[in-house]
C-alpha positions in Angstrom: 0.0 -0.2 0.2 1.2 3.6 -1.3 2.0 5.6 1.6 2.3 9.9 1.8 5.1 11.7 1.5 7.0 11.9 4.7 7.0 14.4 7.4 10.9 16.2 7.9 11.9 16.6 11.9 10.7 18.9 14.1 12.2 22.1 14.0 15.6 22.9 16.0 15.2 25.1 19.1 18.3 27.3 17.6 16.6 28.7 14.3 14.2 27.6 11.7 15.2 25.2 9.1 14.5 26.5 5.4 11.3 24.0 3.6 13.2 23.8 0.8 17.2 22.8 -0.6 19.6 25.0 -2.1 22.5 24.5 -3.5 25.2 26.6 -1.8 22.8 27.2 1.1 23.6 28.3 4.3 22.5 25.7 6.6 25.6 24.3 7.3 27.7 27.1 8.0 24.6 29.4 9.8 26.4 29.0 13.4 29.7 29.4 12.4 28.5 32.9 10.0 26.4 34.1 13.0 29.7 33.2 15.9 31.2 36.0 13.1 28.4 38.8 13.5 29.1 40.6 16.7 26.2 43.3 15.1 24.1 45.5 17.9 22.0 48.3 16.8 20.2 46.9 13.3 17.2 48.6 12.2 16.1 46.3 9.8 17.4 43.4 7.5 18.1 43.1 4.1 18.7 39.6 1.9 18.3 40.4 -2.2 19.8 36.9 -2.9 17.4 34.7 -0.7 17.5 31.0 -1.2 16.6 28.7 1.1 17.0 31.8 3.1 18.6 30.4 6.2 20.5 33.7 7.9 17.2 34.9 8.5 15.4 31.8 10.0 18.2 31.9 12.3 17.7 35.9 12.9 15.5 37.5 15.0 15.0 41.4 13.1 11.9 43.9 13.8 11.1 44.2 10.1 13.6 42.1 7.1 13.2 42.6 3.4 13.7 39.6 1.6 14.2 39.1 -2.0 15.3 37.6 -4.9 15.5 37.6 -9.5 13.2 34.5 -9.2 9.7 34.8 -8.8 8.9 30.9 -8.9 11.2 31.4 -4.9 9.5 35.0 -3.7 6.0 33.7 -4.1 6.6 30.3 -2.8 8.1 32.8 0.7 4.5 34.9 0.0 2.4 32.1 0.0 4.2 30.3 2.8 3.7 33.8 4.9 0.2 33.7 3.5 -1.7 30.6 4.1 1.1 28.1 5.2 -1.7 25.5 6.0 -2.6 25.0 2.3 0.8 24.9 1.5 1.4 21.9 3.6 -2.4 20.2 2.4 -1.2 20.7 -1.2 1.9 18.8 -0.4 0.6 15.9 1.7 -1.4 14.5 -1.7 1.7 13.4 -3.1 2.5 9.8 -2.0 4.8 8.3 -2.2 7.7 6.3 -3.5 7.3 9.5 -6.4 7.6 8.2 -10.0 9.5 10.0 -12.8 5.9 9.2 -14.6 5.0 11.7 -11.4 7.8 13.9 -11.5 7.5 14.8 -14.9 4.1 15.8 -15.2 4.4 18.6 -12.0 7.6 19.6 -14.2 5.5 20.1 -17.1 2.5 21.7 -15.5 5.3 23.8 -13.4 6.9 25.4 -16.7 3.5 26.1 -18.2 3.2 27.8 -15.3 6.4 29.4 -15.4 6.8 32.9 -12.9 2.2 33.0 -11.5 1.9 34.3 -8.4 -0.4 31.4 -6.9 -0.5 28.9 -4.1 0.0 25.7 -6.6 2.7 27.0 -7.8 4.6 27.5 -5.0 2.6 24.0 -4.4 5.1 22.3 -7.1 8.3 24.4 -6.9 8.6 22.8 -3.1 7.4 19.1 -5.0 10.4 19.6 -7.5 12.6 21.1 -5.3 12.2 17.6 -3.0 12.2 15.4 -5.5 15.1 16.6 -8.1 18.4 16.1 -8.7 20.5 17.2 -5.8 18.0 20.1 -5.1 19.4 22.8 -7.8 17.3 25.1 -9.5 18.8 24.8 -13.5 16.8 26.9 -16.1 17.0 26.2 -20.1 17.8 29.1 -22.6 14.3 29.5 -22.9 13.9 30.0 -18.9 11.8 26.7 -18.3 12.8 24.5 -15.4 14.9 21.2 -16.6 16.1 19.5 -14.1 15.7 15.1 -13.4 13.7 13.9 -11.5 16.2 12.8 -8.6 14.5 11.6 -5.1 12.0 9.4 -4.8 11.3 9.8 -1.0 11.4 13.5 0.0 11.1 15.2 3.0 8.1 18.3 3.3 8.5 20.8 6.1 5.3 19.6 8.4 2.9 21.9 9.2 4.5 23.0 12.3 7.6 24.1 10.8 5.4 25.7 8.2 3.3 27.2 10.4 6.5 29.1 12.4 8.0 30.2 9.4 5.1 32.4 8.1 5.3 33.9 11.4 8.0 34.0 11.0 7.4 35.4 7.8 5.2 38.5 8.8 6.8 40.7 9.7 9.1 40.7 6.3 8.5 42.3 2.8 8.5 39.3 0.1 9.3 40.9 -3.7 10.6 40.1 -6.8 13.5 42.0 -8.1 17.8 42.3 -8.1 19.6 42.7 -5.6 20.9 46.3 -6.1 17.0 47.6 -6.2 17.1 47.6 -2.3 19.2 50.6 -2.6 16.7 53.1 -2.5 15.0 51.1 0.9 18.4 50.9 2.9 19.4 53.2 5.2 22.4 53.5 7.5 22.8 50.9 9.7 20.1 48.6 8.6 22.1 45.1 7.5 22.3 43.6 4.4 23.1 40.1 3.6 24.6 39.3 0.2 24.8 35.8 -1.0 25.5 35.4 -4.8 25.8 32.5 -6.4 29.5 31.5 -6.2 32.1 31.3 -9.0 32.2 27.8 -10.8 34.9 25.6 -8.8 34.9 23.3 -11.6 33.8 22.4 -15.2 30.8 20.9 -14.7 29.2 22.9 -11.9 26.0 25.0 -11.4 26.1 26.8 -8.4 25.3 29.6 -10.9 22.6 28.0 -12.9 20.1 29.7 -10.6 18.4 32.1 -13.4 18.0 32.2 -17.6 21.1 35.1 -17.6 24.4 33.3 -15.5 25.6 35.0 -13.1 29.4 35.5 -14.1 32.8 37.0 -13.2 31.2 40.7 -14.1 28.7 40.0 -12.2 31.0 39.2 -9.1 32.6 42.1 -9.7 29.2 44.4 -9.5 28.3 43.0 -6.5 31.1 44.0 -4.6 30.9 47.1 -6.4 27.6 47.1 -5.3 28.4 46.5 -1.1 31.4 49.1 -1.3 28.4 51.6 -2.0 26.5 50.8 0.7 29.8 50.5 3.1 30.1 54.1 2.2 26.4 54.4 3.6 27.0 53.2 6.9 24.7 50.2 5.9 26.5 47.2 7.5 27.1 44.4 5.0 28.3 40.8 5.0 28.2 38.3 2.2 29.2 34.8 1.7 31.9 33.4 -0.8 34.0 31.3 -2.8 37.1 31.4 -1.0 39.0 31.9 -4.7 41.5 34.6 -5.2 39.8 36.4 -7.7 37.0 37.0 -5.2 39.7 38.0 -2.2 41.2 40.5 -4.8 37.8 41.8 -5.0 37.4 43.1 -1.7 41.1 43.8 -0.2 39.8 46.4 2.2 37.2 44.2 4.3 37.1 42.1 7.0 37.8 38.1 5.7 37.1 35.1 8.0 37.4 31.7 6.2 35.8 28.8 7.1 34.2 25.5 5.4 31.6 23.4 4.4 30.5 20.5 2.3 29.3 21.3 -1.3 28.1 19.3 -4.4 30.7 20.8 -7.0 29.4 18.4 -9.8 27.1 16.6 -10.9 27.8 13.7 -9.2 26.5 13.1 -5.7 29.7 13.4 -4.0 30.3 16.2 -1.6 33.8 17.1 -1.0 35.2 19.9 1.9 35.3 23.4 0.5 37.1 26.5 1.3 34.6 29.4 1.7 34.6 33.0 3.4 32.7 35.0 5.5 33.2 38.9 4.5 32.0 41.8 6.0 32.8 45.4 6.9 32.5 45.6 11.2 
């Protein structure tokens, strides 16, 4: 007899776990990041590369501005904020083991409704994220999601976890947009966390395959310039990135802290330990 999709374990008391898997996510580094951030007097929090939102999930900010270039991702957060129970019910309709036929059927539906800001699209997004290969988000030249099937026995968030995330999102403003669009919103003593897609660590790496327009070295330079502009305005900035010479050269005047994490750096399922950087101006 087929059984309903198993549910993830109860959220940690240390902070809320992300409801999605995300390539380059900071869940396994968040303690290290917070350990090195002794910030005080933060007015508001901005996270314009939202992803799995581990920084936000583990923080306690009075008001946050959460954004991303991916409209399907920001819709998912908005729908959980507004109606976590309906998201849970939608995910509960799927049974395990998930078949390839079911996966590709949902993927086709997702692409047919690409970018739509609906509850149904949010459910499809979470389903695909949890059942796809390594939880990556990748699109083709037409902007359509093309990640293959990978996980027949996914674990979705419990209703309790979704309710907790929804409550945390109540004080957040969620919107779709590029990272530099927050320039007119931020003020002195606000905190910005920048977690851009990392430079490629191998010829088959997929960390920068988030959108139709891939995130190249020129984009890394633009992020650094944006961060420096914010710094000059008295805004607190924290950046996560790969420990590569090209990245270090962009932030020579910043406080750089070395750390490490286990990552998938290719299409293979094997994880390796890679060096990463926490870059900050305070």
